[in-house]
N, C-alpha and C positions, 0 to 999 in steps of 0.2 A: 335582253336578258342572255338573249347566246352569239354576240352575236360577235365576237373578239376574233378575229383570222387568223388558223396559224396552222403551220405546214399537214397537209395533205396526210395521211397512215400509208404507209406502203403496201398496206393488206387492202385496202378501203378498189384499188385499182383490178382488184382479179375476181371481183363482184359484178363488173362492168365490161369488163374490157370485149366481149363477148354481144355488147350490147346492139351494135348492129344487124346479127345475125340470130338474137334472143328471141323476138321480140315486142312484144309492149309487157315494161313490167306496170302493173296495178298495186300501189299503196293507199291506206283509207289510215284517217286521223279522224280522232269520232271527237263531235263539235258539242258540246252541251251553253248554253246561255250565258248562266253563270260563270263559267270556267274561259271563256273566249279569251279574256286578255291572255291566260295563261296558257293557253293554246296553240296561238298565235305566236308568243314568241317562244314556242318551239317549229308550228309546222312552217316559218319563210324562213329561217337559219340552219336549216334539215333540206328544205328546197333549192337554196346558194349551194350547199355544199355539192345536192350533186349533179347542180347546172357546173360546181365545177372540175366535176370529173368528164363531166363531158357531155352530160344528158341535158336533152329537151324534156324540160319539164312545163305540165301544164298540170295546173289545179282546180280544178271544177269543186266548185266554193260551195257549195249545199248549205252555210249560211246565211246568200248573200239571195235575194230573188231578182232574175229579170225582170224588166222593161223594156219598153218599147227606145228609155236613152240609154239603156245596158243591159244593151240584148247577152243572151248566153246561149247556155244550152241546151233549153230547149227551142229557139229558133233554131239552133243546126240543125235539130230533131227532125222538125219541121222537111227540111231535104231528103233526096232518097243519097245513101250512100254509092252509088250505084249511076248516078248522073253528076255530070261535068261540073256542078256547081258544089256536089259536098266535099265533104271532107275538110278539115281541120288544117295548116300547117302550121312555123312557127314561123314569126313574122320580128321577135322578136331581137332585135341583133346583138344588143348588150350582153354579154356572158354574164351579166352580175344580176340583170333583171331577171324576172320568172313569170310566165304566161298564167294566168290564173283566168276563168269564162265563173261570172254569177249561176249559180248551177241546182235554187232551189225545186223550181214547175221539173226541168228538165229529167233529176233521179230518177221524180215519182212517174213519167213515162216514160222509162227503158224501158220495164219489163212490158208492159203491154207490146213497143215498141222491139222487140226480142222474140216476143211470139208469133209477131207476124211475119220478122224474118226467120222462122227457122231455128234460132241462136239463142245460145246463152243470153245471161246479162253485160255480161264482160265484152263477150267476142263480140258484141251488135256496135258495144261501143267503139268497141277498138276500131269500126272502119270507116269512124268521125272522125277520131283523131291521127291521123298516119302520119302528121309530121312531126310527134314527137313519140320520145321512145321511152318516159317515164309519167304517165297520169296520178296526181296523188289525189285523193276524193277528201273532202272534208265534210262531213256532213253526220246530224245525229245518227242513234241507232237504229234507229224506227227506216231511214232511208235507205242505211245499206246494210241493211237484214236480208234484200230478197236481190242486191247488190252480190252477196258476200255465200249463201249460199250453194256448196258447192266444190268453194274454188281453197284452194292452199294460201290462204292468204291472212295472215296478225294484222288487225288495225292497232291504232297504237291508242292509249288513253291517258291523259294527259292530265297529271293531280296536281293542284298551284296547293302553294305553300303554304296554305293557311289548313285547318283540318275540316271544318266543315263541308266540305267536297266529298267526303268518303262514302257518305248515303246516297250520294245522287252516282258516285261513280260505280258503285256497288251491283247500281237499278242497272247500267250500259252495261257492266258486263256479265250480266243474269241475264240481260234481251237481247244480246247475241249470244251468247251460249244455249238458250233455250230454242232458240227460232233458227238461229240459222248455222249452227254447230262450230263454232268459232270460238278460239281464244282470241287474250288481248294479250298486246303488253302492254303493262303503266313504265309510264316513264314522270316520274317524281322530281317534283321542281321544289331546293331548296332555299329558302331565304339567303338571302350575308347573312352572317354573324354580325360583319360594322367592329372586326376588334381589332383592326389600325385605327380608327376614329375616333374621336371622345366619347368617354363615357357620360355618361345621361343616367340617370338616375329615376328607377321604377315606383314608384310614392307607392303606389296598388297595392305593391309587390311589397317594398321595404327592401329594397335591393335592384342592383344596375343593369342596365335596359340586356348588357350583353349576357348577363344569369337567368333572366328572363328568356331572350333569345332561344340556350341553351335548353331550357326548360321546354320551351315551346315545341323543338326540334323534335326535344327524347319522347312527348305525349304524340306527337306527330309518325314518329315510328314506330312507336307501342299498335297507334292504331293502324297504319300500315300493314303490317304485321297479321291484327286482327281479319283486316281485309283476305289479308292472303290465304291465311285461314276457313274464313267464312268463305270464299271461293273456294277451295279445295274443297269441303263438308262436303256443299250444297249446289255445287259446280259441275262436282267430280275433278277438279284438274284446278295448281292456282296458275293465278298470272304470270309472265316473266313479270320481277322489280325490278326497275333501272333508277341510280340518281341523276340525277343533273342539279350539276353544285354551281352556286355562282362562279363567274369567269372560269370556269374549266370546261377548255374546246373542248383534251378528252374525253369527254364525257360526252361530247356533241356527235366524234369521230364513232365514237365506241356504238352509240343508238344506230349511226347512219350504218353501219356495218349490221346490226342485227334486224335493222327495215327492209335491206337488201335480200340480207338472208331469210327474210318470213315474207316478203312479194309474193304477186302470184305475177307469172311469164307468160303473158301470149302467146304461140308461138304465130311467125311470122308470118307464116306461108296461111295462116285464117285472115288474115287480109283481102282485099281486095284485091286487081288493079288500080297500081295510079291513075288518079285524072286531073285537068287541069284545077284549082281550088279558087275559091275568092280573096277576097283580101280578109288576111286573122283579123275577129273578131274580140281573140285574146288579150283585157288589160295589162298590163305590166306592173310588176312591184319590186 
């Protein structure tokens, strides 16, 4: 949906110009089984945009489980971060590819590992991903909660074009607000109206398909406003709402800027000294 490429916004480079000295940037995107298609329509173009800015991006994919044939974060965490065989480096030569690791079990193991190391969760993770400048964690609200506690990070919640997912969206907002104390950013995907294509007739509503699409968009906007008002009333604050319109690359630029602004940045000095590392386990997209 958002794969069309366009020139970089001049202000985007200002947010990552100090990436080599700032340390590791951590971003998060919420995952739900019902909204996975819409989430990944935003996730990968967002990562590609960061790669174009010179970032080395690693996606920890909590929607995928590690296995013998698809090793991931769980296998990486078995190693000790200070040993020669520890760490993960970027081995993706193509700047258009994005490295990713299955991480469902590993994300669950991180909290116990951090306790053993005497570190907070994200700092413990940092020791294993020294070859990357940006890590994006893609996981459900339950898996993200122990990682986000006490961190200045706003996870991204992608809302599909249909309005049926809004109740599940509110559930995730509430879970993170109550148990992690964090606010979210909502990216509302909008379906194309197809105004330039041939018109069809919606017999169920006795009107053109374009009129039906416009009515559906208006209904969805009203429900999104209700979601924001409900969050304001019951959770203490309304999340930031950002539109992602069909083929509007400027919306993706704006979202990327916002994600960089609300990312958690771990200082470079908290990383252990670099050591020899094995061949990367990361898949590329």
